[in-house]
C-alpha positions in Angstrom: -18.3 14.6 -5.9 -16.1 16.9 -4.2 -12.9 17.7 -5.9 -9.8 17.5 -3.8 -6.3 19.0 -4.1 -3.7 17.1 -6.2 -0.2 18.5 -6.2 0.9 18.1 -9.8 3.9 20.1 -9.5 5.5 17.5 -7.5 4.6 14.2 -9.2 5.4 12.6 -12.4 1.9 11.6 -13.2 -0.1 11.2 -16.3 -2.5 14.1 -17.3 -6.1 13.8 -16.7 -6.4 12.9 -12.8 -9.5 13.2 -11.2 -8.8 13.7 -7.5 -11.8 13.8 -5.1 -12.9 13.5 -1.4 -14.9 10.4 -0.1 -16.5 9.4 3.0 -15.9 6.1 4.6 -19.0 4.6 6.0 -17.9 5.9 9.8 -17.7 9.5 8.4 -13.9 9.3 8.2 -12.8 11.8 4.9 -10.6 9.9 2.4 -8.9 11.3 -0.7 -8.7 9.1 -3.9 -7.2 9.8 -7.5 -7.9 8.3 -10.7 -6.4 8.2 -14.1 -8.5 6.9 -17.0 -5.4 6.3 -19.0 -5.8 3.0 -20.8 -8.8 0.4 -21.8 -7.2 -2.7 -20.9 -8.6 -2.4 -17.3 -7.9 -0.5 -14.1 -4.9 -1.0 -11.3 -6.1 -0.4 -7.7 -2.8 0.8 -6.3 -2.8 0.2 -2.5 0.1 2.5 -0.9 1.9 1.6 2.5 2.2 3.2 5.6 3.3 6.8 5.6 2.2 6.9 1.6 0.1 9.6 -0.3 -1.3 9.8 -3.5 1.5 11.9 -5.2 4.0 9.4 -4.7 2.1 7.2 -6.7 2.3 9.4 -9.8 5.0 7.6 -11.6 3.4 4.1 -11.2 0.2 5.4 -12.7 2.2 6.5 -15.7 3.9 3.4 -15.8 0.6 1.3 -15.8 -0.8 3.9 -18.3 2.2 3.1 -20.6 1.2 -0.4 -20.5 -2.5 0.2 -21.3 -4.1 0.4 -17.8 -5.9 3.1 -15.6 -5.2 3.4 -12.1 -6.6 4.3 -8.7 -4.8 5.3 -5.7 -6.1 6.1 -2.2 -4.9 8.1 0.8 -5.6 5.7 3.6 -7.1 7.2 6.8 -4.5 8.7 9.1 -2.2 9.8 6.1 -1.6 11.7 3.1 -4.6 14.3 3.1 -7.1 11.9 4.4 -8.6 12.7 8.0 -5.9 12.2 10.7 -7.1 10.2 13.8 -5.2 11.8 16.7 -4.5 15.2 17.8 -0.8 14.9 16.7 -1.1 14.4 12.8 2.4 13.3 12.5 2.1 9.8 14.1 0.8 7.2 12.2 -2.3 5.9 13.7 -5.4 3.6 13.3 -8.2 2.1 16.0 -8.6 -0.7 14.1 -7.0 -2.8 11.2 -10.2 -3.7 10.0 -11.1 0.0 9.6 -8.9 0.3 6.4 -11.5 -2.1 4.7 -13.9 0.6 5.3 -11.6 2.7 2.9 -11.4 0.0 0.3 -15.1 -0.1 0.2 -15.1 3.8 -0.4 -12.5 3.5 -2.9 -14.4 0.5 -4.8 -17.8 2.5 -4.9 -15.7 5.5 -6.4 -14.2 3.3 -8.9 -18.0 2.1 -10.0 -19.2 5.6 -9.7 -16.4 6.7 -12.2 -17.1 3.7 -14.1 -13.4 3.0 -14.5 -12.3 0.3 -17.1 -12.9 -3.2 -16.3 -11.6 -5.7 -15.3 -9.6 -4.5 -12.1 -6.3 -5.5 -10.8 -4.8 -4.8 -7.6 -1.3 -3.9 -6.6 -0.8 -3.6 -2.9 3.0 -2.2 -1.7 3.8 -2.9 2.2 1.0 -2.3 4.1 -1.1 -2.0 1.4 -0.4 -5.5 0.6 -1.8 -6.4 4.1 -4.8 -4.5 3.6 -5.3 -5.8 -0.1 -4.9 -9.5 1.2 -7.5 -9.0 3.7 -9.9 -7.2 0.9 -9.2 -10.4 -1.2 -10.4 -12.4 1.5 -13.3 -10.4 1.7 -14.2 -10.8 -2.1 -12.6 -7.7 -3.7 -13.5 -7.8 -7.3 -10.3 -7.9 -9.2 -8.8 -10.7 -11.5 -5.2 -10.8 -10.3 -3.1 -9.2 -8.2 0.8 -8.1 -7.6 2.3 -7.5 -4.2 5.1 -5.4 -3.5 7.2 -6.3 -0.4 3.8 -6.8 1.4 3.4 -6.3 5.0 2.8 -9.9 6.0 4.8 -9.5 9.1 6.7 -6.7 10.5 10.8 -7.2 10.7 12.1 -7.1 14.3 14.5 -9.1 16.3 13.1 -12.2 17.6 13.5 -11.4 21.0 11.7 -8.3 20.4 8.8 -9.7 19.3 7.2 -10.5 22.7 8.0 -7.2 24.0 6.2 -5.7 21.2 3.2 -7.6 21.7 3.1 -6.8 25.5 4.1 -3.2 25.1 1.4 -2.6 22.3 -1.2 -4.4 23.9 -0.8 -2.6 27.3 -0.9 0.5 26.0 -4.0 0.1 23.7 -5.9 -1.4 26.6 -5.0 1.3 28.8 -5.9 4.2 26.7 -2.4 5.1 25.7 -2.3 3.4 22.2 -1.5 7.0 20.9 1.9 6.6 22.2 4.9 6.2 19.7 6.4 3.2 19.1 9.6 2.9 20.9 12.8 4.1 18.6 10.3 5.7 16.2 9.9 9.7 15.9 6.7 11.6 14.4 9.3 12.9 11.5 9.1 11.4 8.3 11.4 8.8 7.2 13.0 10.5 4.2 13.4 13.8 5.9 15.5 12.6 8.5 17.7 10.0 7.0 20.3 10.5 4.3 20.0 8.4 1.4 23.2 6.5 2.1 21.9 3.3 3.7 18.5 4.1 3.7 16.1 1.3 4.0 14.0 2.1 1.0 15.8 2.6 -2.4 19.1 2.4 -3.8 18.0 4.9 -6.5 19.3 8.5 -5.2 17.0 10.3 -7.6 13.8 8.5 -6.5 14.9 9.3 -3.0 15.1 13.0 -3.7 11.9 12.8 -5.7 10.1 11.5 -2.3 12.0 14.1 0.1 11.1 17.1 -2.5 7.4 16.1 -2.1 7.5 16.3 1.4 9.6 19.6 1.5 7.1 21.3 -0.8 4.0 19.7 0.9 5.0 18.5 4.6 1.4 17.9 5.4 1.4 15.1 3.2 3.7 13.0 5.6 3.7 11.2 8.8 6.2 9.6 11.0 6.6 6.6 12.9 3.5 4.5 14.1 2.0 4.7 17.6 1.7 1.5 19.8 -2.0 0.9 18.8 -1.2 0.7 15.2 1.8 -1.6 16.1 -0.8 -3.9 18.1 -3.4 -3.6 15.4 -0.9 -4.7 12.6 0.5 -7.5 14.7 -2.8 -9.2 15.5 -3.7 -8.7 11.4 -0.6 -9.9 10.1 -0.8 -13.0 12.4 -4.4 -13.9 11.3 -3.8 -13.4 7.8 -0.7 -15.9 8.0 -2.9 -18.4 9.6 -5.5 -18.3 6.4 -5.5 -20.3 3.2 -4.5 -18.3 0.3 -7.1 -16.5 -1.7 -8.3 -18.2 -4.9 -6.5 -15.7 -7.6 -3.5 -15.4 -9.8 -0.6 -13.5 -7.9 2.7 -12.4 -8.3 4.7 -11.4 -5.4 8.0 -9.4 -5.8 10.6 -8.9 -2.7 13.9 -7.2 -2.5 16.7 -9.3 -1.4 17.8 -6.5 0.7 14.5 -6.1 2.6 14.7 -4.5 6.1 11.1 -3.2 6.9 8.8 -6.2 6.3 9.3 -9.7 7.7 10.8 -11.9 4.7 10.0 -14.9 6.5 6.5 -14.3 6.7 6.1 -13.5 2.9 8.3 -16.7 2.1 5.7 -18.5 4.0 2.4 -17.2 2.5 4.0 -17.9 -0.9 4.9 -21.4 -0.2 1.4 -21.8 0.6 -0.1 -20.1 -2.5 -0.8 -22.6 -5.1 0.4 -21.6 -8.6 1.4 -17.9 -7.4 4.9 -16.7 -8.5 7.5 -15.2 -6.4 10.3 -13.3 -7.8 13.1 -12.3 -5.3 15.2 -9.5 -6.8 18.9 -9.1 -5.9 20.2 -5.7 -4.8 16.9 -4.2 -4.0 15.3 -2.5 -0.8 11.8 -2.2 0.3 10.5 0.3 -2.4 10.6 -1.7 -5.7 8.3 0.8 -7.6 10.9 3.2 -6.7 14.1 1.4 -6.9 16.5 1.8 -9.8 15.3 2.1 -13.3 15.9 -1.6 -14.4 14.3 -2.9 -11.1 11.1 -0.7 -11.8 11.0 -1.9 -15.1 10.9 -5.2 -14.5 8.5 -4.9 -11.7 6.0 -2.9 -14.0 6.6 -5.4 -16.7 6.2 -8.6 -15.0 2.8 -7.2 -13.2 1.6 -6.1 -16.6 2.1 -9.5 -18.0 0.3 -10.9 -15.1 -2.6 -8.6 -15.8 -2.4 -9.2 -19.5 -3.1 -12.9 -19.1 -6.4 -12.3 -17.1 -7.7 -9.3 -18.7 -9.9 -11.1 -21.0 -10.5 -14.5 -19.1 -13.5 -15.2 -17.3 -13.0 -14.4 -13.4 -13.4 -17.4 -11.0 -16.7 -18.0 -9.2 -15.1 -16.7 -6.0 -14.4 -13.3 -7.5 -17.8 -12.2 -8.9 -19.5 -10.6 -6.1 -17.1 -7.5 -5.0 -18.8 -7.5 -1.6 
């Protein structure tokens, strides 16, 4: 295991982090961090697009306070993981299925570290999309909490066919590296003021994110490429057509969501037997970075779900992990 850098000075994380480099099975280098901070089990934290490990230091601390260890990964193309095109500021992926290679590498690391069992999943935004696919592949977790999962991308209905055709054309013509229209290579929190931002209503958490990227700009990325967009549109459409996986689930969404497609989340949850859905008023996209009462509610509810399944036997469909 090769040690990787972890910027402790810009995060509010528990002590005792293990941060390491991993290689996915196609050779892409990834970064992972783990906190062995609680014996109830381990929470696999799947970040969203543009995110990185240090941003989830506070979340690891919240779960540690509730008795859980945690693992966070830098997905390919972001954080300190390998960037996939020459302009490292652009959010890019060749195929959305490649993220499952990253999941497999993170799971292998968790096994190597012998992180406390059972395992649970928290997937935010794009991490919720990656996480749902991983559940369909048999990811060995007892329960899952989704935070504003990207099961669709918010856009005006008239723009949806344009997004499909433009991103498809760019991808098949070798121009998929080009930026999605209306986006820039600059990170959102560095170019947008707190007022009317799409992420959080908590000015302290917004400043927390901004300070991280000012101190370590190498962590950040900007808008997505057209190839990322095409792959995301395909993946979210495919996942919405599938039946819900057989696993206990809580999904939390802010009432003022402006990034992911809320209607797709409502539709998915309507067809998830036994799952819980919590629509939180006066909340934006980043529920784990929202105002203190909302953050506390999110972590309390996630931990309550995980506590209920920490000692229960897993269902037959969740025992392979392959």
